[in-house]
N, C-alpha and C positions, 0 to 999 in steps of 0.2 A: 684277605680272602680272594681266591680266584673267582672272577665273575662266571656264573653258570654252575658253580659248585656250592651254592648256598645250602646251609643245613639248618637254618633257623630264620625267623622273621627278622629282617633287617630294616624294614620301613613299615611300622605298625599302621600308619595312616593309609598308605597305599594298599596294604593287605586288607584292611577293613573295608575300603572302597571296593576292592576286588570281590570280597565275600558278599557285600550288599548287592552289587550289580549282578553277579552270576547266580546267586541264590534266587534273586527276583526273577531271573530268566528261567529258573528251574534246572540249572546246569548241575550235573553230577559228574565227577571226574573218575575215570578208571585208574586203579593202581597199576604200576608197572608189573607187579606180580600177576595181576589179572590178565594183562595182555600177553604175558609170558606163558601162561598155561590156561587158555580159554576152555579146553575140554573139562578141566577140573573146576574152574572158577566162574565161567560165564554161560553155562548151559541155560539156566533159568533166564538170565538177562537176554540171551539171543532169542529165545522164544518170545519174550516180552516185547522186543523191538522189531519183530519180523516184518511189521508193516511199514517201517521207516524206509524211505527211498534212499538207497545208498549213494545217489548222485546229487543230493540236495544238502543244504546247510541245516540238516536236522541234528539237534544236539545229541540225539541218541547214537549217531554215527561214531562218536568217540569210542564207543564200546566195540567198534569194528576195526579199530586201528591195530590189527594183528594179522598173522599169516593164516589163520584158521577159518577164513571165510570161504564158503563154497563158490561155485562158478557164478551163481546169481548174486553173490556178495550180500546175501541176506541171512542165509542159514549158516550153521556152524558145522565144521567137519573135524573129525578126530585127528586126521593126518593132513597137514597143509597140502593144497593142490600142487602138483609137480608133474613134470614130464621127464621121461628117460629117453635120451637121444639114441635111436637104434644104431647098432654097430655098422649097419649098411650105409648109414648117413655119416657117422663120425669117422669111420675108417679105423676105429680102435676097438679092442675087445672089452676094455673097461666100461663100466656103466657111468655115463655122464648124466647126473641127476640135477634138474633145474627147478628150484622153487619159484612159484609164479607170483610176481609182485602186482600184477594187474587185478588181483582179487581185493586189493585195499579200496576203501570207500572214497568217494568224491573225486580223487585224482587218478584212479587206476594205476597207482604206482606206490612203491613202498616208502617213498620219501616223506609221506605224511606221518609215518612213525618217527622219523628223525626230527621232524618239526615239533612233534609233541614232546619228545625227550628234551629238546633244547628249551622249550618254553616253560615246562613244568617247574624247574627250580626257581626261575625268575618270578613266575606267577605266585608260587607258594610262599616265597619269602617277601613279596612286596617290592622286589627290585623292578618288576614290570607292573605298571599301573594300567589296568585295562580301561580305566575311565579317561586316561590322559595320553598314554604313550601310543605311538604308531610302531608296530612291529616291522622291522626292516629285514627282509629275507634275501640275502645275496646268494646267487645260485646260477647254475647253467641250465636251469629249467624246472626240474621236477620238485626240488626242495622248496623253491619259492611258491610253487602251486600248492604243495602240502602245507606250507606256512600260512598262505592266504586262506586255505580251507579251515585250518584250526582256528585262526584268528576270527574268521567269519562266525564260527560257532560261538566264540566268546563275545561277539558283538563289538570287537575293536577293529580299528583301521589298520591296514597293512600297506606296505610298500614292497613291490617285487622288483628285484634288480637282477637282470640277466642280459647276456649278449644279444645284440640285434639280429645276429645270424642264426639263431636257434629256430627249430621247426615252427612252421605256421600254426600247427595244432596247439602248441604251447601258448602262443599269444591269443589264439581264439578262446581258449579256456580262461585265461586271465581277464580278457575283455568281458567275459560273461560274469565273472565273480567279483571284479573290482568296478565299482560304479564310476570312479573318477579316473579318467585316462592318465592323469598326472601321477598316479600311484604305480604306473608301470615305467620303470627306468630302463631304457635300452642302452646298454653300454657298447662301445665299439668292438667289432670282431666277432669271433665265434667261440667254440668250445675251449680253445687254448688261451683265450684272453681273460684270465682270472684276475690279474693285477688291475686291469681296468675296472673290474667289479669292486675291488677293494678301494680304488681311488674314488669311485662314486659313493661308497659307504662312508669314507672320510668326510666328504662334503655333507652328506646327510647327517652325520653324527654331530655336526656343528649346531644342529637344532636339538635342544635338550628333550624335546618331546619324541624324538626318534630313538628307539632302542635297537641296536644292531645285533641280530642273532646269526652270527657267522658260522655256518655249518662246518667250515673247515677248521674252526678253532673251538667250537662248543663241545665240551666233554660230555654233555648230555647226549649228544649224537652217538658217541662211542658207547656210553653206558647202556643206552636203551637197545642198541643193536646187539651188544654182547648179552644183555639180559633177556631179550625177546627173540631176535632173529636166530641167535645161536641155538637155544632149545628147540625152536621150530625146525631147524635143519637137522637137529639130533633126532627128532621124531620121524622125519622123512627117512633118514638113514635106517632107523629101527624098522620101519615098514619095508624098505627095500631089502633089509637083512633079515627077513622073517625066518629063514632057515638057519641063521646064525653062522654062515660060512663066508660072509663078506667082510672086507676091511675098508674103512674110510681112510683114503690116502691123503686127500687134500681138500681144502676149500679155496676156490678161485674166485676173485672178484676184482673188478676194475678199481683203480685208485679213487676216482671221484673225490668226495670229501674225506674218504677213509673210514667213515662211520660203519658201513657194511662190513668192512674188513675186520671189525671187532668181533664179529661172529666167529671168525677163525680162531681167536684166542679162546673162546668157549669150547670150540670143537677140539682144539689142540689139547686143552686141559682134560677133556672128557673122552676123546677118541684117539688121542695121540696122532692127529693128522697134521699135515703141513699147511702153511698159508702162502698163497701165491697172489701177487698183485699184477694186474694187467694194465698196460698203457699202450697208446698208439705209437707205432713205429715211426709215424710222421712227426712225432714230438717226443723223442725218447729221453725224457728228463731223468728218470730213475736209472735207465740202462746206461746212457752215455753222457749224462749232464747236458742233454741236447734240448732243442727247441724246434718249433714249427707249427703248422696249422693242420687241422684234420676235421673230420665230420662224425666221429664216434660220439654222439651227443650223450652226455651224462658221465663221461669218463674222467674229465678233469686232467690238468697237467700244468707244466711249466713251473711247478713248485711242489714242495712236499707238505701236505696238510699237517697242521700242528697235532691233530688227533690221530695221526698214523703211527702205530706202534712199529716203527721201522726195525727195531732190534728183535722183534718177534716175527719178522717176515722171512720166508725161506727162499722164495723165487720171485724174480721179476720177469714177466712174459710180454713181449711185444706183439701186437696184432695190428694189421693194416686196416685203414678205413676203407680202402678199395674192396677188401674182403667183406667187410660188414655191409657196405652199400650194395655190393653184388649179391650177397646172400639175402638181403632184404628183398631184392627183386625176385630171386629164385623162390623164396618162401611165400611171397604174397602177391605176385602178379599172376594173372591167368596163364600166361605162357610158362612161367616157372613151375606152377603147380601142375599143369598138364604134363610137363616133362617128368616131374617126380612121379606122377601117377602112371603115365603110359610107357615111359622108357626105363624107369627104375623100379616100378612095381610097388611103390608105397601106397598104403591104404589111406582112405580119406580122413580117418581119425588122426593118424600120424601127421598128415599134411596140415590139417586144421590146427593141430596143436602147435605148429610152428608159428602161427599168428600171435602166440603169447610172447614172442621174442622181439623186443625193440633193438635198436642199434647197439647199445651198450650190452644188452643181453646176449646178442650174437657174439660180441667181442669176448664175453665171459665164456661162452661155449667153446669158441676157438682157443682161448687160453687153456681151458680144461683138456681139449684134444691135444694141444702141444705138450702139456705136462704129461699126459698119459703116454704119448709116444716117447718122450725123453726118458721117462722112468721105465718104459717097457712093461706097462701094466697089463694084467690079464683079466679074465672074465669074472674073477672074484674080487676085483678092486673097484672102489667107488670114488668118483671125484664129484664133490658137491659144489654147486654154484647157484646163482640167483638170476632171475629175469626181473630186472628192476621195473620194467614197464613192458608194454606190448607194442605190436606193429601199428596199432591204430594211431599212435602219436607221430608216425613217420610216413603217412601216405603221400604227402606232398614231396617227401624226399625221394620217392621212387622216380619221379620225372627228372629230378636233378641227376640221379645216378644214371638214368638212361642217356641223358644228354652228355654227361661227362665221360662215360666209359663205353657207350654202345651207339654213338652217333644218333641218338634220339629214338632208337628202336631197341627191342629186346626179343630176339628170335629163339627158336628151339636150339639152334647151334650155340647161341650166347648162353643159354641156360646150361647146356652140356659143358661148356667151357667153365662156367662159374662153379658147377658141381665138382668137376674134376680138379680144378685149380685150387679152390678155396676150402674144400672139404677133404676129399681123398688125397689131394696133393699137399695138405698142410705139413709143414716141416718144423724142425726144432731150431730154426734160426731165430735170432733176436730174442734170446732168453738167457737168463743168468741164474745159476744156483748160487745163493749168497753165502759167503763166508763172513767172518767177523769184520774184515777190512772193507768188504763191500757194504755191509750194513753201516759201518762208521761213515763211509763216503756219502751214502744217501742221507743219513741222519744229519751230517754236517751241512748238506745243501740247504736244509731248512733254516739255517741261521740267517741267511740273507733275506729271506721273506719275513721271518717272525721277529727276530731281534733287531735287525737293521731297519726294516721297513715298517713293521707293524707294532713295534714298541714292547714286545714281550721281554720280560727280564731274563737275563742269562741264567739265573737260578731256576726259574720256571721252565725254561727251555731245556736245560741239561738234565733235570730230574726225570725226564721222559726216557732216558737211556735204560733205566732199571725196570725190569718186569714187575717188581713189587709195586711200583707206582701205578701201573695199569691194573694189576689185581686189586690194589687198594681202592680204586675208584668204585668197585662194585659194592663196597660197604655202604655206599650212598643209596642203594636201591631200597633197603628197608627204612632208611631215614626219610627218603622222599615219599615212600608209601604211607608212613605215619603222618607226614605233613599233609598228604592228600586226604587221609581220613579226618584229620582235624579240620581241614578246609571244608570238606563235605558236611561235617557237623552232624 
């Protein structure tokens, strides 16, 4: 049986200890179907837990691990919060629609959903023993924070593994939520150094009390995003398409762990949209078998995640970290906001809404713009994407961007150059519309990481070529929901 795809109790003693410990704590777990449709399933629960602080380790926050939290992250909204990028900003007629991940509890990022999806099958089967195991969360930042938050609710110890070059705000959060500094493992490098994370996990795995929950290889990550994020984006499209004359053309998301990309499979199945994966042009692994360093934090690269449905991907789109760093300054610095207001005429609501976009979120928006330009989309076309987190996680990165690109300053002229170059001047370079041979090339790249380095069997690796494998994973949702019901008792 593939770890992370458990369908029954495999360790009765661990399972019993999990039940005793978590029932004593008063823990109740939400079903995946609850998180997939909160307006239908969680209205009463949302009212019941309205007094729970969304930023603390309150057990009730598990019922907020979905896209339907309002701006205060306490109340429930029928349509997930989103922003529509104005054409005057995007330079395209198509509607670029962005779901907001900073509405999630505890971490202000949607990776807490992925962490829940990865842990559930292990917890429900007894493969993870909350009384003994330490949950190890390998990540480039947000996933390990989401994992630590979920584990804290369960009362078990966590280990966060992430590159030392990630934003200071990530480490500040981890230092508040993890009492033992030794539980924060800083690996060499930055966003691109994923293998170094895996190497650290190999060392940690030598201790049988450590259970590695690798988001890049945990199918629970794929399953929960296809089951929860996909329908949430569908409801956003329905709201945008109130008059019934719009067409969902694509879902665009950075590679990352590839979990979020699973929402594209849901949308393709239900809205006949395409799926586009974004990567940094400074590290064009999918585009050119390339390598390099960059600062689009949360985007991941230098390998193909095991849970990436490569054969179901339609485009690869390259975006520069210079563009993301520059637009982070334009959207969030006083100088940049003054330029948008005084020189471009944007209202304060629009400008304030841009603070919902972190670095990888900006990359997603730029990828959506490039797709819209390449396809020649019009005003009745919609491109859907997600803001995995907001700008609050990258305030310290503004200084780095000013020093790197603008000699330590950021003037109105610099803001005008940023706007013209990286928004209106966006071109369709470094993007590839995939044919069968392109998909095979990218798929085959994964062999060197997963079979040669990480020990995945060739049979398990190759079965991912067939779309029926990915569709079949969704049969586990009702199975896991029944296991949750049994566990809740």
